[in-house]
N, CA, C and O atoms as a Tripos MOL2 file, in Angstrom:
@<TRIPOS>MOLECULE
protein
  212   211    53     0     0
PROTEIN
NO_CHARGES

@<TRIPOS>ATOM
      1 N         -32.3000   22.5080   -4.6160 N.3       1 UNK1
      2 CA        -32.1180   23.2570   -3.3870 C.3       1 UNK1
      3 C         -32.1050   22.3200   -2.1700 C.2       1 UNK1
      4 O         -31.2830   22.4830   -1.2670 O.2       1 UNK1
      5 N         -33.0050   21.3550   -2.1510 N.am      2 UNK2
      6 CA        -33.0830   20.4140   -1.0400 C.3       2 UNK2
      7 C         -31.8250   19.5600   -0.9640 C.2       2 UNK2
      8 O         -31.3530   19.2620    0.1330 O.2       2 UNK2
      9 N         -31.2710   19.1570   -2.1120 N.am      3 UNK3
     10 CA        -30.0620   18.3320   -2.1570 C.3       3 UNK3
     11 C         -28.8530   19.1170   -1.6420 C.2       3 UNK3
     12 O         -27.9950   18.5540   -0.9620 O.2       3 UNK3
     13 N         -28.7800   20.3950   -1.9580 N.am      4 UNK4
     14 CA        -27.6690   21.2200   -1.4990 C.3       4 UNK4
     15 C         -27.6920   21.3620    0.0270 C.2       4 UNK4
     16 O         -26.6450   21.3000    0.6710 O.2       4 UNK4
     17 N         -28.8690   21.5490    0.5990 N.am      5 UNK5
     18 CA        -28.9930   21.6870    2.0470 C.3       5 UNK5
     19 C         -28.6550   20.3580    2.7420 C.2       5 UNK5
     20 O         -27.9960   20.3470    3.7820 O.2       5 UNK5
     21 N         -29.1100   19.2500    2.1630 N.am      6 UNK6
     22 CA        -28.8350   17.9370    2.7370 C.3       6 UNK6
     23 C         -27.3450   17.6310    2.7020 C.2       6 UNK6
     24 O         -26.7900   17.1240    3.6770 O.2       6 UNK6
     25 N         -26.6980   17.9360    1.5890 N.am      7 UNK7
     26 CA        -25.2660   17.6670    1.4850 C.3       7 UNK7
     27 C         -24.4620   18.5640    2.4230 C.2       7 UNK7
     28 O         -23.4240   18.1430    2.9330 O.2       7 UNK7
     29 N         -24.9150   19.7690    2.6530 N.am      8 UNK8
     30 CA        -24.2380   20.6670    3.5880 C.3       8 UNK8
     31 C         -24.3380   20.1410    5.0130 C.2       8 UNK8
     32 O         -23.3450   20.1180    5.7400 O.2       8 UNK8
     33 N         -25.5150   19.7250    5.4060 N.am      9 UNK9
     34 CA        -25.7140   19.1910    6.7610 C.3       9 UNK9
     35 C         -24.9290   17.8960    6.9330 C.2       9 UNK9
     36 O         -24.3080   17.6830    7.9740 O.2       9 UNK9
     37 N         -24.9500   17.0350    5.9260 N.am     10 UNK10
     38 CA        -24.2030   15.7860    5.9890 C.3      10 UNK10
     39 C         -22.7050   16.0500    6.0660 C.2      10 UNK10
     40 O         -21.9990   15.3720    6.8120 O.2      10 UNK10
     41 N         -22.2130   17.0120    5.3180 N.am     11 UNK11
     42 CA        -20.7960   17.3770    5.3620 C.3      11 UNK11
     43 C         -20.3840   17.9060    6.7240 C.2      11 UNK11
     44 O         -19.3070   17.5850    7.2260 O.2      11 UNK11
     45 N         -21.2460   18.7200    7.3190 N.am     12 UNK12
     46 CA        -20.9520   19.2400    8.6600 C.3      12 UNK12
     47 C         -20.9430   18.1130    9.6990 C.2      12 UNK12
     48 O         -20.1070   18.1080   10.6020 O.2      12 UNK12
     49 N         -21.8620   17.1720    9.5730 N.am     13 UNK13
     50 CA        -21.9160   16.0550   10.5230 C.3      13 UNK13
     51 C         -20.6810   15.1750   10.3950 C.2      13 UNK13
     52 O         -20.0950   14.7830   11.4040 O.2      13 UNK13
     53 N         -20.2860   14.8670    9.1860 N.am     14 UNK14
     54 CA        -19.1040   14.0350    8.9700 C.3      14 UNK14
     55 C         -17.8450   14.7730    9.4240 C.2      14 UNK14
     56 O         -16.9760   14.1760   10.0580 O.2      14 UNK14
     57 N         -17.7420   16.0430    9.1110 N.am     15 UNK15
     58 CA        -16.5910   16.8380    9.5370 C.3      15 UNK15
     59 C         -16.4820   16.9240   11.0450 C.2      15 UNK15
     60 O         -15.3840   16.8440   11.5960 O.2      15 UNK15
     61 N         -17.6110   17.0850   11.7180 N.am     16 UNK16
     62 CA        -17.6040   17.1330   13.1830 C.3      16 UNK16
     63 C         -17.1780   15.7950   13.7780 C.2      16 UNK16
     64 O         -16.4130   15.7490   14.7410 O.2      16 UNK16
     65 N         -17.6810   14.7020   13.1930 N.am     17 UNK17
     66 CA        -17.3070   13.3760   13.6930 C.3      17 UNK17
     67 C         -15.8120   13.1340   13.5110 C.2      17 UNK17
     68 O         -15.1710   12.5790   14.4030 O.2      17 UNK17
     69 N         -15.2520   13.5330   12.3940 N.am     18 UNK18
     70 CA        -13.8160   13.3660   12.1610 C.3      18 UNK18
     71 C         -12.9930   14.2280   13.1200 C.2      18 UNK18
     72 O         -11.9580   13.7930   13.6240 O.2      18 UNK18
     73 N         -13.4550   15.4330   13.3640 N.am     19 UNK19
     74 CA        -12.7240   16.3220   14.2770 C.3      19 UNK19
     75 C         -12.7410   15.7760   15.7040 C.2      19 UNK19
     76 O         -11.7290   15.8330   16.4020 O.2      19 UNK19
     77 N         -13.8750   15.2520   16.1330 N.am     20 UNK20
     78 CA        -13.9650   14.7040   17.4860 C.3      20 UNK20
     79 C         -13.1490   13.4280   17.6320 C.2      20 UNK20
     80 O         -12.5980   13.1700   18.7030 O.2      20 UNK20
     81 N         -13.0620   12.6290   16.5820 N.am     21 UNK21
     82 CA        -12.2860   11.3930   16.6740 C.3      21 UNK21
     83 C         -10.7850   11.6700   16.6470 C.2      21 UNK21
     84 O          -9.9990   10.8110   17.0460 O.2      21 UNK21
     85 N         -10.3760   12.8360   16.1890 N.am     22 UNK22
     86 CA         -8.9580   13.1770   16.1260 C.3      22 UNK22
     87 C          -8.4440   13.7760   17.4330 C.2      22 UNK22
     88 O          -7.2400   13.9800   17.5860 O.2      22 UNK22
     89 N          -9.3380   14.0590   18.3710 N.am     23 UNK23
     90 CA         -8.9230   14.6400   19.6480 C.3      23 UNK23
     91 C          -8.1770   13.5910   20.4660 C.2      23 UNK23
     92 O          -8.5910   12.4320   20.5030 O.2      23 UNK23
     93 N          -7.0910   13.9750   21.1190 N.am     24 UNK24
     94 CA         -6.3390   12.9970   21.9050 C.3      24 UNK24
     95 C          -7.1110   12.5480   23.1360 C.2      24 UNK24
     96 O          -7.8010   13.3390   23.7800 O.2      24 UNK24
     97 N          -6.9850   11.2920   23.4440 N.am     25 UNK25
     98 CA         -7.6360   10.7480   24.6290 C.3      25 UNK25
     99 C          -6.7180   10.9170   25.8320 C.2      25 UNK25
    100 O          -5.5140   11.1250   25.6770 O.2      25 UNK25
    101 N          -7.2800   10.8290   27.0180 N.am     26 UNK26
    102 CA         -6.4580   10.9190   28.2190 C.3      26 UNK26
    103 C          -5.6220    9.6540   28.3550 C.2      26 UNK26
    104 O          -6.0550    8.5610   27.9920 O.2      26 UNK26
    105 N          -4.4430    9.8220   28.8730 N.am     27 UNK27
    106 CA         -3.5500    8.6760   29.0510 C.3      27 UNK27
    107 C          -4.0930    7.7640   30.1480 C.2      27 UNK27
    108 O          -4.6360    8.2290   31.1500 O.2      27 UNK27
    109 N          -3.9410    6.4910   29.9440 N.am     28 UNK28
    110 CA         -4.3890    5.5110   30.9280 C.3      28 UNK28
    111 C          -3.3900    5.4590   32.0830 C.2      28 UNK28
    112 O          -2.2010    5.7240   31.9080 O.2      28 UNK28
    113 N          -3.8840    5.1230   33.2310 N.am     29 UNK29
    114 CA         -3.0110    4.9520   34.3870 C.3      29 UNK29
    115 C          -2.3090    3.6130   34.2630 C.2      29 UNK29
    116 O          -2.9540    2.5670   34.1950 O.2      29 UNK29
    117 N          -0.9980    3.6500   34.2330 N.am     30 UNK30
    118 CA         -0.2130    2.4320   34.0880 C.3      30 UNK30
    119 C           0.4930    2.1560   35.4080 C.2      30 UNK30
    120 O           1.2390    2.9900   35.9230 O.2      30 UNK30
    121 N           0.2440    0.9900   35.9310 N.am     31 UNK31
    122 CA          0.8950    0.5880   37.1720 C.3      31 UNK31
    123 C           1.6370   -0.7170   36.9250 C.2      31 UNK31
    124 O           1.0770   -1.6620   36.3700 O.2      31 UNK31
    125 N           2.8700   -0.7640   37.3300 N.am     32 UNK32
    126 CA          3.6310   -1.9960   37.2040 C.3      32 UNK32
    127 C           4.6230   -2.0790   38.3450 C.2      32 UNK32
    128 O           5.0800   -1.0600   38.8630 O.2      32 UNK32
    129 N           4.9470   -3.2760   38.7240 N.am     33 UNK33
    130 CA          5.9210   -3.4930   39.7860 C.3      33 UNK33
    131 C           7.2250   -3.9620   39.1850 C.2      33 UNK33
    132 O           7.4180   -3.8980   37.9710 O.2      33 UNK33
    133 N           8.1110   -4.4300   40.0240 N.am     34 UNK34
    134 CA          9.3970   -4.8930   39.5300 C.3      34 UNK34
    135 C           9.4200   -6.4050   39.3170 C.2      34 UNK34
    136 O          10.4860   -6.9690   39.0710 O.2      34 UNK34
    137 N           8.2700   -7.0740   39.4050 N.am     35 UNK35
    138 CA          8.2500   -8.5110   39.2280 C.3      35 UNK35
    139 C           8.3000   -8.9250   37.7490 C.2      35 UNK35
    140 O           8.5430  -10.0970   37.4650 O.2      35 UNK35
    141 N           8.0840   -8.0250   36.8190 N.am     36 UNK36
    142 CA          8.1080   -8.3660   35.4030 C.3      36 UNK36
    143 C           9.3570   -7.8980   34.6880 C.2      36 UNK36
    144 O           9.5160   -8.1570   33.4950 O.2      36 UNK36
    145 N          10.2500   -7.2120   35.3940 N.am     37 UNK37
    146 CA         11.4770   -6.6970   34.7840 C.3      37 UNK37
    147 C          12.6560   -7.4370   35.3990 C.2      37 UNK37
    148 O          12.9300   -7.2970   36.5910 O.2      37 UNK37
    149 N          13.3410   -8.2130   34.5980 N.am     38 UNK38
    150 CA         14.4720   -8.9990   35.0890 C.3      38 UNK38
    151 C          15.7130   -8.7300   34.2430 C.2      38 UNK38
    152 O          15.6260   -8.6250   33.0190 O.2      38 UNK38
    153 N          16.8690   -8.6210   34.8990 N.am     39 UNK39
    154 CA         18.1420   -8.4540   34.2210 C.3      39 UNK39
    155 C          19.0980   -9.5310   34.7120 C.2      39 UNK39
    156 O          19.0050   -9.9630   35.8610 O.2      39 UNK39
    157 N          20.0050   -9.9640   33.8660 N.am     40 UNK40
    158 CA         20.9720  -10.9990   34.2250 C.3      40 UNK40
    159 C          22.0370  -10.4790   35.1870 C.2      40 UNK40
    160 O          22.6450  -11.2630   35.9160 O.2      40 UNK40
    161 N          22.2660   -9.1770   35.1960 N.am     41 UNK41
    162 CA         23.2820   -8.5970   36.0780 C.3      41 UNK41
    163 C          22.7380   -7.2990   36.6480 C.2      41 UNK41
    164 O          21.7180   -6.7910   36.1840 O.2      41 UNK41
    165 N          23.4180   -6.7630   37.6530 N.am     42 UNK42
    166 CA         22.9890   -5.5030   38.2480 C.3      42 UNK42
    167 C          23.0150   -4.4040   37.1960 C.2      42 UNK42
    168 O          24.0330   -4.1910   36.5370 O.2      42 UNK42
    169 N          21.9130   -3.7210   37.0440 N.am     43 UNK43
    170 CA         21.7790   -2.7180   35.9960 C.3      43 UNK43
    171 C          21.1420   -1.4710   36.5910 C.2      43 UNK43
    172 O          20.1610   -1.5590   37.3290 O.2      43 UNK43
    173 N          21.7000   -0.3180   36.2690 N.am     44 UNK44
    174 CA         21.1360    0.9470   36.7300 C.3      44 UNK44
    175 C          20.3620    1.5590   35.5640 C.2      44 UNK44
    176 O          20.8830    1.6890   34.4560 O.2      44 UNK44
    177 N          19.1370    1.9260   35.8270 N.am     45 UNK45
    178 CA         18.2830    2.5250   34.8040 C.3      45 UNK45
    179 C          17.7920    3.8620   35.3370 C.2      45 UNK45
    180 O          17.3560    3.9590   36.4840 O.2      45 UNK45
    181 N          17.8640    4.8790   34.5100 N.am     46 UNK46
    182 CA         17.4080    6.2210   34.8800 C.3      46 UNK46
    183 C          16.1690    6.5430   34.0510 C.2      46 UNK46
    184 O          16.2600    6.7350   32.8380 O.2      46 UNK46
    185 N          15.0160    6.6030   34.7070 N.am     47 UNK47
    186 CA         13.7780    6.9550   34.0290 C.3      47 UNK47
    187 C          13.5200    8.4500   34.2110 C.2      47 UNK47
    188 O          13.6140    8.9780   35.3190 O.2      47 UNK47
    189 N          13.2020    9.1020   33.1390 N.am     48 UNK48
    190 CA         12.8520   10.5190   33.2100 C.3      48 UNK48
    191 C          11.4740   10.6840   32.5980 C.2      48 UNK48
    192 O          11.2750   10.4420   31.4080 O.2      48 UNK48
    193 N          10.5190   11.1010   33.4290 N.am     49 UNK49
    194 CA          9.1760   11.2930   32.9810 C.3      49 UNK49
    195 C           8.9240   12.7880   32.7890 C.2      49 UNK49
    196 O           9.2760   13.6000   33.6440 O.2      49 UNK49
    197 N           8.3260   13.1320   31.6870 N.am     50 UNK50
    198 CA          8.0280   14.5240   31.3930 C.3      50 UNK50
    199 C           6.5160   14.7040   31.4810 C.2      50 UNK50
    200 O           5.7580   13.9890   30.8250 O.2      50 UNK50
    201 N           6.0900   15.6540   32.2880 N.am     51 UNK51
    202 CA          4.6710   15.9280   32.4540 C.3      51 UNK51
    203 C           4.3440   17.2000   31.6760 C.2      51 UNK51
    204 O           4.8250   18.2880   31.9930 O.2      51 UNK51
    205 N           3.5230   17.0340   30.6620 N.am     52 UNK52
    206 CA          3.1020   18.1960   29.8550 C.3      52 UNK52
    207 C           1.6500   18.4700   30.1360 C.2      52 UNK52
    208 O           0.8160   17.5640   30.1460 O.2      52 UNK52
    209 N           1.3590   19.7360   30.3660 N.am     53 UNK53
    210 CA         -0.0440   20.0890   30.6800 C.3      53 UNK53
    211 C          -0.6070   21.0010   29.6310 C.2      53 UNK53
    212 O          -1.7660   21.4040   29.7220 O.2      53 UNK53
@<TRIPOS>BOND
     1     1     2 1
     2     2     3 1
     3     3     4 2
     4     3     5 am
     5     5     6 1
     6     6     7 1
     7     7     8 2
     8     7     9 am
     9     9    10 1
    10    10    11 1
    11    11    12 2
    12    11    13 am
    13    13    14 1
    14    14    15 1
    15    15    16 2
    16    15    17 am
    17    17    18 1
    18    18    19 1
    19    19    20 2
    20    19    21 am
    21    21    22 1
    22    22    23 1
    23    23    24 2
    24    23    25 am
    25    25    26 1
    26    26    27 1
    27    27    28 2
    28    27    29 am
    29    29    30 1
    30    30    31 1
    31    31    32 2
    32    31    33 am
    33    33    34 1
    34    34    35 1
    35    35    36 2
    36    35    37 am
    37    37    38 1
    38    38    39 1
    39    39    40 2
    40    39    41 am
    41    41    42 1
    42    42    43 1
    43    43    44 2
    44    43    45 am
    45    45    46 1
    46    46    47 1
    47    47    48 2
    48    47    49 am
    49    49    50 1
    50    50    51 1
    51    51    52 2
    52    51    53 am
    53    53    54 1
    54    54    55 1
    55    55    56 2
    56    55    57 am
    57    57    58 1
    58    58    59 1
    59    59    60 2
    60    59    61 am
    61    61    62 1
    62    62    63 1
    63    63    64 2
    64    63    65 am
    65    65    66 1
    66    66    67 1
    67    67    68 2
    68    67    69 am
    69    69    70 1
    70    70    71 1
    71    71    72 2
    72    71    73 am
    73    73    74 1
    74    74    75 1
    75    75    76 2
    76    75    77 am
    77    77    78 1
    78    78    79 1
    79    79    80 2
    80    79    81 am
    81    81    82 1
    82    82    83 1
    83    83    84 2
    84    83    85 am
    85    85    86 1
    86    86    87 1
    87    87    88 2
    88    87    89 am
    89    89    90 1
    90    90    91 1
    91    91    92 2
    92    91    93 am
    93    93    94 1
    94    94    95 1
    95    95    96 2
    96    95    97 am
    97    97    98 1
    98    98    99 1
    99    99   100 2
   100    99   101 am
   101   101   102 1
   102   102   103 1
   103   103   104 2
   104   103   105 am
   105   105   106 1
   106   106   107 1
   107   107   108 2
   108   107   109 am
   109   109   110 1
   110   110   111 1
   111   111   112 2
   112   111   113 am
   113   113   114 1
   114   114   115 1
   115   115   116 2
   116   115   117 am
   117   117   118 1
   118   118   119 1
   119   119   120 2
   120   119   121 am
   121   121   122 1
   122   122   123 1
   123   123   124 2
   124   123   125 am
   125   125   126 1
   126   126   127 1
   127   127   128 2
   128   127   129 am
   129   129   130 1
   130   130   131 1
   131   131   132 2
   132   131   133 am
   133   133   134 1
   134   134   135 1
   135   135   136 2
   136   135   137 am
   137   137   138 1
   138   138   139 1
   139   139   140 2
   140   139   141 am
   141   141   142 1
   142   142   143 1
   143   143   144 2
   144   143   145 am
   145   145   146 1
   146   146   147 1
   147   147   148 2
   148   147   149 am
   149   149   150 1
   150   150   151 1
   151   151   152 2
   152   151   153 am
   153   153   154 1
   154   154   155 1
   155   155   156 2
   156   155   157 am
   157   157   158 1
   158   158   159 1
   159   159   160 2
   160   159   161 am
   161   161   162 1
   162   162   163 1
   163   163   164 2
   164   163   165 am
   165   165   166 1
   166   166   167 1
   167   167   168 2
   168   167   169 am
   169   169   170 1
   170   170   171 1
   171   171   172 2
   172   171   173 am
   173   173   174 1
   174   174   175 1
   175   175   176 2
   176   175   177 am
   177   177   178 1
   178   178   179 1
   179   179   180 2
   180   179   181 am
   181   181   182 1
   182   182   183 1
   183   183   184 2
   184   183   185 am
   185   185   186 1
   186   186   187 1
   187   187   188 2
   188   187   189 am
   189   189   190 1
   190   190   191 1
   191   191   192 2
   192   191   193 am
   193   193   194 1
   194   194   195 1
   195   195   196 2
   196   195   197 am
   197   197   198 1
   198   198   199 1
   199   199   200 2
   200   199   201 am
   201   201   202 1
   202   202   203 1
   203   203   204 2
   204   203   205 am
   205   205   206 1
   206   206   207 1
   207   207   208 2
   208   207   209 am
   209   209   210 1
   210   210   211 1
   211   211   212 2
@<TRIPOS>SUBSTRUCTURE
     1 UNK1         2 RESIDUE 1 A UNK
     2 UNK2         6 RESIDUE 1 A UNK
     3 UNK3        10 RESIDUE 1 A UNK
     4 UNK4        14 RESIDUE 1 A UNK
     5 UNK5        18 RESIDUE 1 A UNK
     6 UNK6        22 RESIDUE 1 A UNK
     7 UNK7        26 RESIDUE 1 A UNK
     8 UNK8        30 RESIDUE 1 A UNK
     9 UNK9        34 RESIDUE 1 A UNK
    10 UNK10       38 RESIDUE 1 A UNK
    11 UNK11       42 RESIDUE 1 A UNK
    12 UNK12       46 RESIDUE 1 A UNK
    13 UNK13       50 RESIDUE 1 A UNK
    14 UNK14       54 RESIDUE 1 A UNK
    15 UNK15       58 RESIDUE 1 A UNK
    16 UNK16       62 RESIDUE 1 A UNK
    17 UNK17       66 RESIDUE 1 A UNK
    18 UNK18       70 RESIDUE 1 A UNK
    19 UNK19       74 RESIDUE 1 A UNK
    20 UNK20       78 RESIDUE 1 A UNK
    21 UNK21       82 RESIDUE 1 A UNK
    22 UNK22       86 RESIDUE 1 A UNK
    23 UNK23       90 RESIDUE 1 A UNK
    24 UNK24       94 RESIDUE 1 A UNK
    25 UNK25       98 RESIDUE 1 A UNK
    26 UNK26      102 RESIDUE 1 A UNK
    27 UNK27      106 RESIDUE 1 A UNK
    28 UNK28      110 RESIDUE 1 A UNK
    29 UNK29      114 RESIDUE 1 A UNK
    30 UNK30      118 RESIDUE 1 A UNK
    31 UNK31      122 RESIDUE 1 A UNK
    32 UNK32      126 RESIDUE 1 A UNK
    33 UNK33      130 RESIDUE 1 A UNK
    34 UNK34      134 RESIDUE 1 A UNK
    35 UNK35      138 RESIDUE 1 A UNK
    36 UNK36      142 RESIDUE 1 A UNK
    37 UNK37      146 RESIDUE 1 A UNK
    38 UNK38      150 RESIDUE 1 A UNK
    39 UNK39      154 RESIDUE 1 A UNK
    40 UNK40      158 RESIDUE 1 A UNK
    41 UNK41      162 RESIDUE 1 A UNK
    42 UNK42      166 RESIDUE 1 A UNK
    43 UNK43      170 RESIDUE 1 A UNK
    44 UNK44      174 RESIDUE 1 A UNK
    45 UNK45      178 RESIDUE 1 A UNK
    46 UNK46      182 RESIDUE 1 A UNK
    47 UNK47      186 RESIDUE 1 A UNK
    48 UNK48      190 RESIDUE 1 A UNK
    49 UNK49      194 RESIDUE 1 A UNK
    50 UNK50      198 RESIDUE 1 A UNK
    51 UNK51      202 RESIDUE 1 A UNK
    52 UNK52      206 RESIDUE 1 A UNK
    53 UNK53      210 RESIDUE 1 A UNK
């Protein structure tokens, strides 16, 4: 009886830890300038950002 209760509690603890680790984290704030992006010729780039809430 004691082993069954211990294994149940241990299973719940492990399951909870796995569920919490699977939750998505918040996206980091990314800041960049134009000093790291270089092209050999004039290039037009269209960025489309999608915000999902």
